[in-house]
C-alpha positions as MATLAB code, in Angstrom:
seq = 'MFLEYQRRRAAGPAGLNQVPFDPGNKKSLQYNNRGGSAENGAEASHKRQRTALPADTVQNLNLESPPMDLGMSDPAAWATAMNNLGMAPMGITGDPILPDFDPTLGIMTGIPPINPMMPGLGIVPPPIPPDMPVAKEIIHCKSCTLFPPNPNLPPPTTRERPPGCKTVFVGGLPENATEETIVEIFEQCGEIVALRKSKKHFCHIRFTEEYMVDKAIYLSGYRIRLGSSTDKKDTGRLHVDFAQARDDLYEWECKQRMLAREERHRRRIAEERFHPPSPPPVVHYSDHECSVIAEKLKDDAKFSEAAQTLLTWIERGEVNRRSANNFYSMIQSVNSHIRRLMNEKAAHEKDMEEAKEKFKFALSGILAQFEQIVAVYHSASKQKAWDHFTKAQRKNISVWCKQAEEIRNIHNDELMGIRREEEMEMSDDDTEPSETKETEESALISQTEALKEENDSLRCQLDAYRNEVELLKQEQGKGRDEDLTKDQQLKLLQQALQGMQQHLLKLQDECERRNAELEKAKEEKLRLDTLIESLKVKVSKLSPICSVSQEKESMLERGLPSSPIKSEREALLVGIISAFLHVHPFGASIEYICSYLQRLDSKICASDVEALMMRLQHTFKQEMSGVGASLEKRWKFCGFEGLKMTM';
ca = [
     104.971  -15.586  103.073;
     104.021  -14.871   99.469;
     107.735  -14.603   98.489;
     108.449  -17.962  100.157;
     105.585  -19.486   98.173;
     106.935  -18.071   94.865;
     110.375  -19.398   95.658;
     109.083  -22.910   96.351;
     106.935  -22.894   93.211;
     109.939  -21.921   91.056;
     112.137  -24.604   92.666;
     109.567  -27.356   92.152;
     107.469  -29.456   94.551;
     109.301  -30.262   97.764;
     106.698  -32.214   99.717;
     105.494  -34.737   97.079;
     107.099  -36.133   93.916;
     105.303  -35.533   90.669;
     103.542  -38.447   89.120;
     104.774  -39.357   85.640;
     101.911  -39.472   83.176;
     102.003  -41.968   80.281;
      99.304  -41.277   77.655;
      99.764  -44.729   76.104;
      99.049  -46.511   79.374;
      95.296  -47.077   79.490;
      95.311  -49.136   82.648;
      93.501  -47.612   85.611;
      94.699  -47.641   89.165;
      92.499  -49.733   91.468;
      92.475  -49.292   95.226;
      91.259  -51.695   97.844;
      89.631  -49.992  100.825;
      89.713  -52.911  103.255;
      93.352  -53.862  102.931;
      94.561  -50.331  102.231;
      96.514  -51.585   99.137;
      96.353  -51.002   95.382;
      96.497  -53.414   92.492;
      98.043  -52.381   89.167;
      98.734  -55.015   86.517;
     101.196  -57.658   87.748;
     101.632  -56.036   91.197;
      98.127  -57.046   92.348;
      99.434  -59.371   95.084;
     101.991  -56.907   96.420;
     101.034  -55.470   99.862;
     102.597  -52.693  101.782;
     102.838  -52.983  105.554;
     101.582  -49.893  107.488;
     104.233  -48.502  109.803;
     103.116  -47.446  113.262;
     104.432  -44.030  114.183;
     105.238  -43.204  117.792;
     102.948  -40.819  119.659;
     105.583  -38.092  119.849;
     105.861  -37.818  116.085;
     102.055  -37.490  115.709;
     101.820  -34.660  118.219;
     104.869  -32.768  116.916;
     103.718  -32.305  113.299;
     104.227  -28.682  112.310;
     105.353  -26.512  109.443;
     109.006  -27.470  109.999;
     108.346  -31.211  109.466;
     110.400  -32.769  106.623;
     108.525  -33.296  103.370;
     107.284  -36.779  102.535;
     108.570  -38.436   99.347;
     105.418  -40.252   98.332;
     105.183  -40.555   94.570;
     102.180  -41.603   92.578;
     104.280  -44.492   91.301;
     103.650  -46.267   94.627;
      99.862  -46.479   94.747;
      99.861  -48.670   97.868;
     101.360  -45.817   99.932;
      98.677  -43.420   98.605;
      95.911  -45.817   99.581;
      97.376  -46.224  103.074;
      97.633  -42.458  103.577;
      94.051  -41.939  102.394;
      92.828  -44.711  104.680;
      94.609  -43.129  107.675;
      92.924  -39.790  106.868;
      89.498  -41.476  106.792;
      89.017  -40.841  103.028;
      87.525  -43.432  100.719;
      89.896  -44.505   97.862;
      88.848  -43.928   94.291;
      90.006  -45.118   90.850;
      91.880  -42.803   88.485;
      91.672  -43.438   84.754;
      92.532  -41.500   81.605;
      94.208  -38.105   81.518;
      94.827  -36.150   84.696;
      92.242  -33.485   85.536;
      94.824  -30.749   86.256;
      98.137  -31.605   84.551;
      99.835  -28.401   85.828;
      98.541  -28.776   89.418;
     101.122  -27.955   92.097;
     100.806  -30.624   94.805;
     102.394  -28.326   97.416;
      99.250  -26.186   97.373;
      96.963  -29.091   98.142;
      98.463  -30.239  101.438;
     100.058  -27.997  104.054;
     101.952  -30.176  106.444;
     101.454  -29.637  110.139;
      98.066  -27.837  109.857;
      95.112  -30.090  110.584;
      91.779  -29.325  108.893;
      89.487  -26.857  110.681;
      86.495  -28.399  112.461;
      84.034  -26.910  114.942;
      85.330  -29.094  117.813;
      88.827  -27.610  117.857;
      89.723  -25.970  121.206;
      89.551  -22.211  121.267;
      86.890  -21.815  118.579;
      83.938  -22.174  120.956;
      81.285  -22.438  118.227;
      78.352  -24.748  117.768;
      78.185  -26.568  114.436;
      75.523  -25.049  112.181;
      72.340  -27.053  111.564;
      72.829  -29.554  108.761;
      70.009  -30.458  106.372;
      68.812  -34.047  106.816;
      69.432  -34.904  103.165;
      73.022  -33.616  103.208;
      75.765  -36.001  104.469;
      77.859  -34.714  107.358;
      81.585  -34.507  106.572;
      83.486  -34.920  109.851;
      87.238  -34.387  110.191;
      90.036  -35.962  112.215;
      90.549  -34.409  115.663;
      94.091  -34.441  117.076;
      94.644  -34.228  120.809;
      97.844  -34.397  122.871;
      97.414  -37.972  124.033;
      94.953  -39.386  121.494;
      93.489  -39.036  118.023;
      89.802  -39.132  117.022;
      88.900  -40.550  113.602;
      85.483  -39.746  112.111;
      83.019  -42.545  111.351;
      82.206  -43.716  107.871;
      79.801  -41.150  106.351;
      77.926  -43.926  104.518;
      76.867  -45.519  107.807;
      73.631  -44.364  109.505;
      74.064  -41.778  112.265;
      74.326  -43.055  115.850;
      71.049  -43.289  117.753;
      70.307  -41.240  120.852;
      67.581  -41.385  123.476;
      64.995  -38.656  124.027;
      66.569  -35.575  125.521;
      65.519  -35.020  129.147;
      64.447  -31.493  130.130;
      67.383  -29.309  131.141;
      69.933  -31.966  130.200;
      73.549  -30.991  131.003;
      74.953  -34.507  131.498;
      76.075  -36.967  128.807;
      76.827  -40.646  128.845;
      80.095  -41.624  127.109;
      80.594  -45.309  126.248;
      83.094  -47.295  124.187;
      86.146  -45.869  125.933;
      89.476  -47.728  125.628;
      90.537  -49.781  128.636;
      93.679  -47.680  129.136;
      91.798  -44.368  128.908;
      92.237  -42.118  131.948;
      90.217  -39.226  133.317;
      92.840  -36.803  131.994;
      92.333  -38.169  128.458;
      88.538  -37.860  128.751;
      88.851  -34.313  130.076;
      91.251  -33.466  127.245;
      88.718  -34.678  124.640;
      85.524  -33.194  126.083;
      86.834  -29.945  127.537;
      86.756  -28.658  123.955;
      82.938  -28.808  124.173;
      82.781  -26.576  127.230;
      83.504  -26.271  130.931;
      83.151  -29.590  132.766;
      81.560  -29.522  136.217;
      81.841  -33.191  137.172;
      83.154  -36.439  135.677;
      82.293  -39.903  137.010;
      84.252  -42.765  135.385;
      83.327  -46.410  135.742;
      85.515  -49.473  135.476;
      83.306  -50.796  132.679;
      84.711  -48.401  130.075;
      82.044  -45.655  130.316;
      81.625  -42.394  132.182;
      79.206  -39.529  132.866;
      80.200  -35.924  132.183;
      78.244  -32.892  133.424;
      78.717  -29.515  131.734;
      77.832  -26.008  132.897;
      75.396  -25.191  130.039;
      72.899  -27.136  127.947;
      74.303  -26.165  124.545;
      77.622  -27.881  125.440;
      75.800  -31.216  125.392;
      75.094  -30.721  121.659;
      78.829  -30.347  121.030;
      79.534  -33.545  122.960;
      76.851  -35.464  121.006;
      78.700  -34.412  117.846;
      81.564  -36.731  118.866;
      79.350  -39.829  118.948;
      80.651  -42.485  116.518;
      84.269  -41.277  116.441;
      87.020  -43.930  116.706;
      89.527  -43.118  119.426;
      93.173  -44.191  119.458;
      95.536  -43.483  122.343;
      98.823  -42.247  120.943;
      99.928  -44.246  117.904;
      99.264  -47.658  119.410;
      96.982  -50.089  117.588;
      96.466  -52.308  120.606;
      92.874  -53.228  121.355;
      93.112  -51.738  124.852;
      94.151  -48.409  123.389;
      91.324  -48.156  120.826;
      87.566  -47.844  120.972;
      84.474  -46.308  119.397;
      82.828  -43.484  121.313;
      79.107  -43.558  121.963;
      77.794  -40.267  123.383;
      74.173  -40.005  124.501;
      71.956  -37.908  126.720;
      71.889  -38.849  130.397;
      69.223  -38.119  132.995;
      70.533  -36.551  136.209;
      68.620  -35.334  139.252;
      70.742  -32.198  139.492;
      69.870  -31.253  135.899;
      66.163  -31.833  136.508;
      66.250  -29.799  139.735;
      67.998  -26.856  138.057;
      65.580  -27.024  135.126;
      62.580  -26.987  137.458;
      64.061  -24.019  139.345;
      64.555  -22.204  136.051;
      60.985  -22.947  134.948;
      59.636  -21.672  138.261;
      61.685  -18.511  137.872;
      60.341  -18.022  134.329;
      56.796  -18.608  135.585;
      57.310  -15.994  138.304;
      58.603  -13.516  135.741;
      55.653  -14.236  133.454;
      53.196  -13.733  136.316;
      54.952  -10.491  137.213;
      54.748   -9.245  133.605;
      51.074  -10.259  133.377;
      50.275   -8.495  136.648;
      52.009   -5.331  135.440;
      50.062   -5.489  132.160;
      46.773   -5.952  134.028;
      47.545   -3.067  136.364;
      48.255   -0.878  133.348;
      44.696   -1.446  132.070;
      42.992   -1.072  135.463;
      40.912    2.090  135.882;
      42.617    4.688  138.053;
      41.542    4.817  141.668;
      39.347    7.766  142.670;
      41.092   10.707  144.316;
      41.064   10.701  148.115;
      38.343   12.710  149.849;
      39.538   15.374  152.270;
      38.469   15.249  155.911;
      35.734   17.535  157.145;
      36.635   20.937  158.564;
      35.083   24.387  158.606;
      37.473   25.592  155.913;
      36.816   22.579  153.660;
      33.090   22.995  154.260;
      33.193   26.587  152.983;
      35.238   25.468  149.940;
      32.719   22.725  149.109;
      29.825   25.158  149.562;
      31.383   27.461  146.958;
      32.013   24.543  144.582;
      28.378   23.430  144.850;
      27.364   26.768  143.336;
      29.665   26.227  140.343;
      28.288   24.024  137.545;
      31.733   22.818  136.484;
      32.729   21.665  139.989;
      29.329   20.471  141.211;
      29.945   16.731  140.629;
      33.188   16.716  142.608;
      31.660   18.734  145.454;
      28.533   16.542  145.574;
      30.688   13.401  145.817;
      32.636   14.933  148.709;
      29.412   15.921  150.483;
      28.030   12.403  150.028;
      31.223   10.894  151.486;
      31.096   13.203  154.523;
      27.473   12.315  155.230;
      28.172    8.580  154.896;
      31.189    8.893  157.207;
      28.967   10.385  159.924;
      30.405   13.878  159.961;
      26.959   15.372  160.639;
      26.472   16.429  164.286;
      24.776   19.220  166.203;
      27.638   21.631  165.658;
      27.912   21.024  161.897;
      24.214   20.437  161.130;
      23.616   24.009  159.934;
      26.578   23.863  157.585;
      25.401   20.577  156.100;
      21.856   21.940  155.765;
      23.113   24.948  153.816;
      25.091   22.643  151.501;
      22.007   20.468  150.977;
      20.070   23.644  150.116;
      22.720   24.450  147.494;
      22.298   20.952  146.087;
      18.542   21.493  145.928;
      18.997   24.830  144.150;
      21.089   23.039  141.524;
      17.895   21.283  140.399;
      16.590   24.592  139.052;
      19.757   25.045  137.020;
      19.444   21.536  135.649;
      15.829   22.108  134.647;
      16.774   25.323  132.873;
      19.534   23.512  131.051;
      17.128   20.758  130.069;
      14.640   23.330  128.781;
      17.381   24.950  126.684;
      18.303   21.595  125.177;
      14.650   20.830  124.447;
      14.341   24.184  122.722;
      17.385   23.396  120.587;
      15.891   20.010  119.761;
      12.589   21.613  118.699;
      14.427   24.094  116.496;
      16.392   21.250  114.909;
      13.127   19.374  114.302;
      11.624   22.410  112.634;
      14.688   22.828  110.417;
      14.570   19.151  109.482;
      10.860   19.319  108.708;
      11.337   22.428  106.579;
      14.222   20.841  104.634;
      12.226   17.620  104.182;
       9.280   19.606  102.818;
      11.592   21.293  100.288;
      13.011   17.933   99.203;
       9.509   16.499   98.859;
       8.436   19.445   96.691;
      11.401   18.874   94.388;
      10.507   15.167   94.173;
       6.977   16.158   93.155;
       8.436   18.285   90.363;
      10.645   15.417   89.174;
       7.685   12.998   89.140;
       5.641   15.572   87.217;
       8.428   15.794   84.618;
       8.385   11.998   84.189;
       4.588   11.940   83.876;
       4.603   14.683   81.252;
       7.295   12.800   79.331;
       5.110    9.651   79.454;
       2.223   11.309   77.664;
       1.588   10.393   74.038;
       2.557   13.781   72.679;
       6.228   13.266   73.729;
       6.288    9.506   74.281;
       6.078    8.613   70.559;
       9.347   10.356   69.770;
      11.459    8.309   72.221;
      13.122    5.031   71.330;
      12.284    1.781   73.077;
      15.389    1.882   75.326;
      14.706    5.516   76.249;
      11.110    4.715   77.159;
      12.249    1.829   79.327;
      14.719    4.041   81.180;
      12.129    6.774   81.687;
       9.595    4.307   83.118;
      12.209    2.824   85.496;
      13.289    6.287   86.647;
       9.684    7.286   87.194;
       9.025    4.258   89.395;
      12.148    4.908   91.447;
      11.274    8.580   91.922;
       7.711    7.706   93.009;
       8.996    5.160   95.568;
      11.460    7.654   97.055;
       8.783   10.367   97.108;
       6.348    8.064   98.916;
       9.001    7.175  101.502;
       9.745   10.838  102.204;
       6.052   11.668  102.275;
       5.422    8.914  104.850;
       8.290   10.215  106.943;
       6.951   13.768  106.867;
       3.441   12.582  107.694;
       4.840   10.572  110.609;
       6.559   13.674  112.003;
       3.372   15.687  111.703;
       1.377   12.877  113.294;
       3.743   12.800  116.262;
       3.412   16.562  116.683;
      -0.363   16.318  116.584;
      -0.330   13.552  119.186;
       1.858   15.657  121.456;
      -0.274   18.773  121.082;
      -3.677   17.114  121.304;
      -5.337   16.216  124.612;
      -6.799   12.867  125.545;
     -10.293   13.900  124.373;
      -9.936   14.930  120.745;
     -12.574   17.215  119.241;
     -14.739   15.994  116.341;
     -13.616   18.846  114.092;
      -9.995   17.752  114.259;
     -10.896   14.153  113.467;
     -12.927   15.380  110.557;
     -10.055   17.416  109.114;
      -7.564   14.555  109.433;
      -9.956   12.055  107.863;
     -10.787   14.432  105.020;
      -7.092   15.050  104.357;
      -6.466   11.292  104.365;
      -9.324   10.715  101.898;
      -8.110   13.539   99.656;
      -4.585   12.139   99.623;
      -5.954    8.682   98.754;
      -8.025   10.062   95.894;
      -5.071   12.005   94.552;
      -2.913    8.896   94.697;
      -5.566    6.892   92.844;
      -5.819    9.573   90.160;
      -2.076    9.580   89.667;
      -2.035    5.792   89.356;
      -4.858    5.926   86.787;
      -2.939    8.511   84.776;
       0.184    6.388   84.877;
      -1.772    3.326   83.730;
      -3.230    5.275   80.809;
       0.257    6.433   79.825;
       1.519    2.863   79.946;
      -1.406    1.746   77.780;
      -0.567    4.412   75.197;
       3.063    3.381   75.306;
       2.150   -0.265   74.643;
       0.027    0.795   71.668;
       2.914    2.772   70.233;
       5.207   -0.197   70.742;
       2.808   -2.408   68.770;
       2.837    0.042   65.894;
       6.625    0.265   65.977;
       6.880   -3.519   66.014;
       4.657   -3.668   62.979;
       6.831   -1.167   61.129;
      10.098   -2.860   62.100;
       8.804   -6.284   61.149;
       7.571   -4.963   57.805;
      10.943   -3.390   56.988;
      13.133   -6.208   58.276;
      11.376   -9.052   56.568;
      12.694  -10.306   53.310;
      10.598  -10.640   50.206;
      10.488  -14.424   50.653;
       8.523  -14.047   53.888;
       4.913  -14.936   53.297;
       1.904  -12.972   54.419;
       0.677  -15.843   56.599;
       3.797  -15.703   58.792;
       3.418  -11.932   59.185;
      -0.214  -12.333   60.180;
       0.711  -14.981   62.763;
       3.338  -12.711   64.338;
       0.929   -9.805   64.458;
      -1.793  -11.974   65.972;
       0.567  -13.162   68.702;
       1.600   -9.582   69.483;
      -2.044   -8.471   69.564;
      -2.999  -11.330   71.880;
      -0.254  -10.345   74.301;
      -1.367   -6.724   74.213;
      -4.991   -7.705   74.736;
      -4.101   -9.756   77.821;
      -2.146   -6.852   79.209;
      -5.028   -4.468   78.484;
      -7.424   -6.789   80.304;
      -5.162   -6.753   83.342;
      -5.016   -2.969   83.240;
      -8.811   -2.746   82.981;
      -9.195   -5.015   86.011;
      -6.769   -2.833   87.930;
      -8.730    0.312   86.978;
     -12.009   -1.270   88.082;
     -10.513   -2.266   91.405;
      -9.204    1.264   91.944;
     -12.598    2.753   91.086;
     -14.262    0.426   93.593;
     -11.826    1.569   96.280;
     -12.590    5.181   95.385;
     -16.339    4.552   95.739;
     -15.797    2.942   99.135;
     -13.757    5.940  100.243;
     -16.558    8.300   99.152;
     -19.154    6.270  101.065;
     -16.962    6.348  104.154;
     -16.647   10.103  103.830;
     -20.443   10.504  103.608;
     -20.946    8.329  106.682;
     -18.466   10.413  108.653;
     -20.223   13.619  107.564;
     -23.563   12.342  108.841;
     -21.936   11.299  112.131;
     -20.446   14.775  112.571;
     -23.825   16.416  111.896;
     -25.505   14.251  114.547;
     -22.794   15.169  117.071;
     -23.332   18.864  116.331;
     -27.083   18.499  117.007;
     -26.417   16.810  120.367;
     -23.977   19.545  121.370;
     -26.535   22.229  120.533;
     -29.129   20.497  122.739;
     -26.735   20.287  125.712;
     -25.599   23.937  125.588;
     -28.740   25.510  127.302;
     -28.552   22.999  130.152;
     -24.884   23.922  130.775;
     -25.769   27.645  130.770;
     -28.527   27.126  133.409;
     -26.113   25.172  135.691;
     -23.521   27.910  135.351;
     -26.074   30.563  136.365;
     -27.035   28.559  139.437;
     -23.414   28.227  140.482;
     -22.841   31.954  140.041;
     -25.894   32.740  142.169;
     -24.661   30.446  144.918;
     -21.260   32.073  144.811;
     -22.833   35.525  145.128;
     -25.054   34.469  147.978;
     -22.403   32.802  150.121;
     -19.426   34.811  151.331;
     -15.981   33.329  150.628;
     -14.257   31.726  153.662;
     -10.552   30.702  153.918;
     -11.540   27.534  155.821;
     -13.388   25.217  153.451;
     -13.909   22.085  155.554;
     -14.060   20.799  159.102;
     -10.703   19.060  158.641;
      -9.007   22.356  157.857;
     -10.608   23.898  160.967;
      -9.182   21.086  163.109;
      -5.757   21.580  161.527;
      -5.910   25.338  162.289;
      -6.694   24.631  165.948;
      -3.859   22.070  166.319;
      -1.314   24.316  164.560;
      -2.349   27.281  166.710;
      -1.855   25.288  169.914;
       1.517   24.004  168.680;
       2.808   27.474  167.742;
       1.470   28.983  170.988;
       3.806   26.590  172.829;
       6.685   27.720  170.566;
       6.755   31.516  170.921;
       9.876   31.843  168.705;
       8.156   30.056  165.831;
       8.812   26.797  163.992;
       9.670   25.770  160.459;
       7.085   24.194  158.162;
       8.996   20.882  158.270;
       8.866   20.837  162.064;
       5.114   21.583  162.060;
       4.452   18.846  159.466;
       6.490   16.295  161.370;
       4.270   16.958  164.425;
       1.052   16.744  162.379;
       2.142   13.559  160.571;
       2.287   11.809  163.931;
      -1.447   12.391  164.153;
      -2.222   11.723  160.479;
       0.377   10.371  158.042;
      -1.594   11.623  154.987;
      -0.960   15.288  155.768;
       1.145   17.041  153.129;
       3.498   19.953  153.827;
       2.319   21.925  150.788;
      -1.357   21.733  151.910;
      -0.471   22.891  155.427;
       1.596   25.788  154.103;
      -1.211   26.838  151.697;
      -3.715   26.800  154.581;
      -1.466   28.956  156.765;
      -0.890   31.379  153.896;
      -4.686   31.900  153.564;
      -5.005   32.743  157.274;
      -2.802   35.831  157.344;
      -4.410   37.233  160.554;
      -3.794   33.970  162.432;
      -0.308   32.958  161.262;
       2.627   34.965  159.983;
       5.972   33.988  158.432;
       9.301   35.493  159.516;
      12.950   35.011  158.427;
      15.459   34.117  161.171;
      19.181   33.463  161.137;
      22.105   34.951  159.211;
      23.935   33.783  156.062;
      23.879   30.036  155.532;
      21.690   29.494  158.639;
      18.848   31.659  157.227;
      15.489   29.917  157.857;
      11.744   30.619  157.459;
       9.676   30.306  160.681;
       5.905   30.499  161.271;
       4.461   32.204  164.366;
       0.978   32.403  165.886;
      -0.492   35.941  165.760;
      -4.181   35.229  166.457;
      -4.490   37.621  169.379;
      -3.073   40.511  167.367;
      -5.223   39.616  164.356;
      -8.366   39.613  166.558;
      -7.731   43.222  167.529;
      -7.167   44.213  163.890;
     -10.412   42.603  162.611;
     -12.627   44.179  165.286;
];
């Protein structure tokens, strides 16, 4: 193909004649768009008649078509050809843009321009920016030709697109248009399902997919011509718009319902993924499973699982006369687990106490170090070392001292709170006077120490302010110029002294207030001392009375022999229990005996009954009966045998 092109280029243009260019001719070529003619000098009134080509010649254009001899010397023919191609004519003036341009490269006969609506491409036109004009091309079909609309005209209007639209309305068809012609034009957009043509030059076309409708809308505004005829019945302007069809709406609704079902299914799957897993199924009761659960109840790691299984069996109603002993043994194992839990709790409490002790010890060490740091700051604030620091250094030291004291006080309060909690836990409800005295004395001592430290800090600040005044005097004396008068210096010094005096007055007031608080604390201490002395005197008076009452009680205890039965109620209980156990020669458990006694008196406690029977060893005796898991303690009446032994 490249060799053929080289051969044609060497031989000269074969399709179009070259246009002679005259540099001396300054006249421009003018083209008329409406009439399709050109005016040039004296040939302004000359018009060229357009020749109508038959339909066969339009369809059979190919590479073997003969070249057209259309020279630039005949501008009317150029204007007609450009009008047939749907191109706007333009004026040409001056020198040619490309004098060596080969016209055979510009037009290839028989190959129409590529456009997205050509059959076989099957592509959707890309989205076009709204500010960019759409350049549409001529579409050639077998029986008709579609010419694009004028790009300067506004785009054709369309109605609002119905949901799921697959049907289009096509208007402006020629009168002689047939269904085959319509199918030939619109089958390039996609597969056509149905076509309904009306006698009023319009039709409805239904496609298989929704995106095919966009391709059909692209053809709106095209001028259609059947064959090469220019008759009015063979021409028209297509108007393609969305159409509303019940079948489209029904299919769209079905699709939406299907999407909703899928969404619900996905949501349900997502919810099930986050649901907590269902508990494992509980096995049914059997002797083998009962023995397995009994072993698991004795294991701390498997106790929770076994207890849940036991609870489920009891709630299901698996307890009966045959399995009652097995369930009782499992309940006993559950009860014995309480002892293990209490031991575990005691171990954890011990660990917690050890951790508290470690924390208290570490906090005491930190507090001691804070005391050392505060002592360093206080020693640095004394006049012996304070005078040698600069003003900025003194300011930093005072700020650091305040911060250290605040942190120390916070830690001290925390430590005192821990000790206070320990004292509250260890002390009984009735606190002794000696303990109150010690705590109050320690509180007063701590208050006095705090007041002393504050007084020392105030004295250090006072000394620091005095040193600052002296430094200010020296700096002002050095920095002043010789022109500065003595009156101005005196005024500055007086102002500084007034400020210092006011500050000293405030400090004196603060010291007096602290001294008053100290006096009040001393008076409170004296009052508490007197109160403690009076309490001691009262205790000494009551001590002989308590000794006399104790002697009387001891004499009564010596005179009266001790008896296991202490009241008439206990005697009645002994008689009733004896009668009950006499009826039961094989003995009865303490729960069985208490259930019988609680029918008579609901206030009777099993522990009291058991303690009473334990005191009467010659009347009642306890024996172990059963084997393995059915082991049980039973009480029997042995009064007749005990009577023989006591005689």
